N, C-alpha and C positions, 0 to 999 in steps of 0.2 A: 529364290526364298519365300516371296509374295505369292507365288502361285502354290506352294506348301502350305501358307498359311490361310490361303483361302480355301483349298482342297479342306484342311482340319476345322476350319470354321462352317464346313458344309455338315459336319456331324451335328452341330447343334439344331438345325431345323430337321434334321432326318430323324434324331432321337425325340425331339419335340413332336414332331408328325405324328410318331409311332405311338407314344404315349397317348396323343390325342385321340388317336382312331381308334384303339383300345378301349378306352374309358367311354366315347360316344357310342361305338358299336354295341359293347357288353351295356349299357344304359338303354339302349334301344332293346336288344334281346330279351332283358331281364322283364322292361314292360309288356311284352309279349308272350311272359311266362315259360320261357326256353330254360330249361333245366341248365345248372351249374355245371353240371358234367360236359354238357355240349358245349356251353360258353367257354370252358377252359380249354377243351379239346380243339376247339374251331377259332373263335374270335382271339383270344389269348394266345395261344400257341401260335397262330399265325402272325399275330400283331407284333409280337415279341421277336420275330423273325424277321420282319418287314425290312428292318433296314439292311440285313446282309441281301435279301431277296430284291430289293430295290436296285441298289448298288451292281449287283451282279447282271440283273438283266439289262441295265443300261450299259454297263461294260461290254456285254455282250453283243447288244445290237450296234455298238459303235466299233467292235472289232479288237478289243482289248481282251483278248481272250487270260491273257495273263493275270489280269484283274482278278476275272473270274476264278481261276484255279488257286490263286494266292490268299485270296479273301476267304474261301471256304476252308481249305487245308491249314492257312494261319490260322483262323478262329478256332479250328477243331483243337490244334495244339495248345494255344492261348488258354482255352477253356480247360483243359486237364491239366497242363503242368504249371501254368500261371495261376489261374483262378483260383482251380481248385488247390494248389499247394498252397496261396496264400490263405486260403478262408482254412484250412488245416492247421495252419502254424497260427492263427488266431485263436481256433478253437477246433478240436480234433472231431472228425466228422463219422459218425456212425453210419453204415452201410446196411440196408434191408435186404432180404435175401432175394427177393423178385430182381433186384437191380444187379446182384452178385451174379446169378446164373442165366438170367435173360438179357438183360438190357446192356450190361458190360460186354459180355461175349457177342451180342450183335451190333454194338457200337466196333467191338474188335473186325466182325465180318465185315463191317460197311468200309473201313480203312483197308482190308486186303482186297475187297474187291476193287477198289479206285487203282491198287497197284496193280492188278490185274487188265482193268482197262486201258489203264496209262502206259502200258508195255507194248505197244503193237510191233515194235521192233524186235523183242525177243520171241515173241510168239508167232507173229506171222511173217518177219522178216522185213517189214515195213522200212522205208528210208526215214520215217517220222513218227511219231507217237501222237494221238490224238484221243480227246474223250469225245465220241462221233455221238449225231443225234440217236442213233440204234442205241448206244450205251446211255444218253439222257434219257430215253423213254424208259429203259429198263429200272436206271434208277428210281424214275418215277413210280415204276410198279412196286419195288420195294418199299417206297413210301408208304403205298396205299395198304400193303400188307401191316408195317408199323402201325398207321394208324388206327387198323382193326383190332390189332394187340393192344392198342393202349386203350380203346374202347372196352375192349372186352374185360381187361385187367381192371380198370377204374369199376365197370359195372360189378364185378364180382368181389371188389375188394369193400372191407369193413368200416373202411376210414371214412372220414367227414369230407364230403369234395365242397364244403363251403368256401367260396372265394371272394373277396372284399369288391364289392361292385358300386362304383358311386353312381348314385341316382342324379341324372337331369331331367329337365323338361327335354319333350321332343324337338322343340326347336333348337336349343342350345346342343342336342345330342348330336343333330344332324349336321348342324354347322360346325362342330368338332370334327366330326368325321370328314366332311369336304375338305376342311381346312387342313387336317391331318394328311390328308392324300395329296394336297398341294405342297404342303411341307416337305413330305416324304420325296416327292417327285423332285420337288428344287432342290432340296437338300443332297439327293442322290447325283442329280446333274451336276451340282456344282463339285462335287467330292470326285467325280469321274473326270469332267473336263481338266480341271486344275491339277489332278494327280498326273493326267497324261501330260500335260506340259511342263511340270516339274519332272517327270521322268525323262522327257526328251532333252530339256536342258541340260541335265547333268549326267546324262546317257546310262540312266540306273532302267533297270529291265522291269516290264510290268509285272513279273512276278516277284520281285524283291518290294515294289510297292504295295502289292497286296499283301504279301506276307507281314508286312509290319504296319504302315500307316491306315491301310483298309481294314485289316484284321482287326487291330488293338482299338480303331475308332468303332467297328461294328460290335464290339464286344463289351464294350463299355457299360451296355444295361445289364449285361448277367455278371460284369464284376461287381458293379452297385449291388446289385441282388444278393450275389454269395458274401460279400464282404460284411454286408449289413446282418444278414442273417446269421453269421458266423459271432459277430458282436454280440447279437440276441441269444447268442447258445442254441441257436436252431438249426446249425451248419449240416444238419443229415438231411435238410431239405435241398441243399446244395448239390449234392450227387446226382440225384434224379433228374433236375433242371438243366444240368448241365450237359449229362448222358442225352438227353431229349433233345438238347439244342445242337450235339453234334450231329445225331442223326437226320435231325432236319436239314441241318447245313448240307450234308452230302448226299442224302435221298431225296430233299424236296429242292434245295438250292441250286446244286450242282447241276442236278438233274433238269430241271428247267432251265438253267442256263444253256447247258449243252444241246438241248432241245432246239432253242433259240438260235444259237450258232454254235458250231463245233469248236471245242477248244483243243488248240494245239499246245504241248506241252514244250516248256522250255529248257533249257540246258540246265540241271541241278535239281529239277523235279521230282526226280526221283528219291533224292536225299529226305524231300519234304515230307515225301508219302511215307517214306521209313521211319522217319521221327513220328509221324502221327499214329504209325500202327505199334512204335516202343511207347509212346504214352500212355497208349490205351493197354498195353501189356504192363507197364509200371503198376498203373492202376490197380488192375487185377491180382498181380502179384502181392501188393502193399496190403490188398484188404486181409490177405492171409497170413501177414507177417507179423511180428512182436503180439500184443495182446489185443483180443475181440476181433471183431470185425469192423475195424475202423481204419481211417487214414489219419495218423496221430501228426505232432507236430514235427517230430523229426523226418518222418516221412514226406510231408508237406514240404519242408525245408528242401530235401533232396530234388523234389519236383521242380520247384522255383530255380535251382542252381541249375538244372540241367535244360530248362528254358532259357535262362541266361546264357549258359554255353552255346546252345544252338543258335540263338540272335546273335551273339558276338562271331559266330562262324559264317553266317549268310551276311552278315553287313561288312566283315573284313574280307 
């Protein structure tokens, strides 16, 4: 259990490092008169996804493909069923039209693409299933298309893209960037190393560790952001952030991980992939049920219960 404790403790430097990296890099960019739109789409977006990216790349280079798969798919399931569900229970979330008709269907498409990529034995009669390097490159291609869409949508939007950027001196900003990167790398190494030892000691598959310990830990920033937004009755911002996070996870993080090292699918992975599809379908259906274009408290409770049932099933 000491191995599990050290693995969990690794999330502290990981998340602190990501925060310092984002704050320092945003301050440097702002001093160079880079627009808030560019900062939001690049530094902030990549920085908030850096915990998952670092953990997955370290897992891929060390041969723990189950960690890479479980972390991405588990994070996506948690984001929709648990985080969005909890936020809706606290305060119902309204959903904007572009999210309904473009971003949620795109998220559903990404989930279905994973099902196709992960089932070589169905489509090609292969003896095992992999998310190969070519699959990874294809996912990265989808990611660049998504980034182009995000840029185009934000440029055309009438909304104010002002984001809060902390200002620091150049020296402090660069120090935060360097220390943040060191903390990210160190925290990620702690998590992967001790999670692997814990899994071997207890005979638990890498997939299960990825779906639980790693995905819950790397989803903590999204959880805290969404809960705070819901408490402040700004819950409508949560859906866009969560959908964006899921698309980053699938297209960028899993794509980069598979490009570094092909991911072999473990027994039971198909169930996780279909739960990921189900979670996105539930979100799309709930938007049109009951009143208004929103996720209300009852629907949020259903989503949390579905996640509880899924977690109970994979652990038992």
